[in-house]
Structures are given as C-alpha cells and as structure tokens.
C-alpha positions in Angstrom: 128.5 91.1 65.6 130.9 88.9 63.6 132.7 90.1 60.5 130.6 87.8 58.3 127.4 89.2 59.8 128.6 92.8 59.2 129.4 91.9 55.6 126.0 90.3 55.1 124.3 93.3 56.6 126.3 95.6 54.3 125.2 93.5 51.2 121.6 93.6 52.3 121.8 97.4 52.9 123.2 97.9 49.4 120.5 95.7 47.9 117.8 97.7 49.7 119.2 101.1 48.7 119.7 100.1 45.1 116.5 98.1 44.7 114.3 100.8 46.2 116.1 103.6 44.3 117.3 105.4 47.4 120.9 106.1 46.4 121.1 109.2 48.5 120.6 107.1 51.7 123.2 104.7 50.4 125.7 107.5 49.8 125.0 108.9 53.3 125.6 105.5 54.9 128.9 105.1 52.9 130.2 108.5 54.1 129.2 108.1 57.7 132.4 107.4 59.6 130.4 106.1 62.6 128.7 103.4 60.5 130.4 100.1 61.5 128.9 98.2 58.6 130.4 100.3 55.9 133.7 101.0 57.8 134.7 97.4 57.0 134.1 97.9 53.3 136.6 100.8 53.3 139.5 98.8 54.9 142.3 97.7 52.7 142.2 94.0 51.7 145.2 94.1 49.4 148.0 96.4 48.4 147.9 96.6 44.6 150.0 99.6 43.6 148.5 99.5 40.1 147.9 103.1 39.2 147.6 103.6 35.4 148.8 106.7 33.6 145.1 107.5 32.8 144.3 107.6 36.5 147.5 109.5 37.4 146.5 112.1 34.8 143.2 112.6 36.8 145.1 112.9 40.1 143.9 109.6 41.5 145.8 106.4 42.3 145.1 102.7 42.8 147.2 101.9 45.8 145.1 99.4 47.7 141.7 97.7 47.3 138.9 97.1 49.8 135.5 95.6 49.3 134.7 97.1 45.9 136.5 100.4 46.8 139.9 101.6 45.5 142.0 103.3 48.2 144.3 106.1 47.2 146.7 106.2 50.1 148.8 109.1 48.7 145.9 111.5 48.5 143.9 110.0 51.4 140.6 109.1 49.8 138.5 106.1 48.8 136.9 106.0 45.3 135.0 103.8 42.9 134.4 104.3 39.2 131.7 101.8 38.7 134.0 99.0 37.6 137.3 97.4 38.4 139.2 98.5 35.3 142.9 97.6 35.3 142.5 95.4 38.4 143.0 91.7 37.5 144.8 90.1 40.4 
C-alpha cells in the first residue's frame, strides 16, 4: 500500500468514526501501535521547536508536528488540543 493510499484510508477512517459518532473506536485505532494507517499520522513531518510558556506550564512541549498531532520529544508523547494554536509555519 502506498503512502498516499494509507493517508486516504486514515482520512476515511476518521470521517467514518466522527460521522457515525464512534469516537471510542477512533481513539482505540489511534492508540494501537500495530495500526499502520495511524502510525504514519504520528510520524514527525517537521521540527518546530515552538513551545509556549503556557504549554510549558502544563508540562507539555511543541517540539515536532505530524499529521495534525504535536509531538513532545522531551516527554515522549503525542498530543492534540483540538487546534493548532501557536503553530503558523
């Protein structure tokens, strides 16, 4: 499966989960390390190093960005706050 096909499948899966209101299934797919579709969305696309004092106060950082996910490399987790506040590259 090509990278474009995987991305298209990920988009369709998100649409299905959101449209049919099954966010639990969507969350489970996101957290499954064996899911190749969502594994690509968690990869870094760009190093941004753009942590704000507001995020630092909460103990989270904006080190890198993937497909709609912010990657905190210092603490080793991926997060999303529902927006892309402070990211304008």
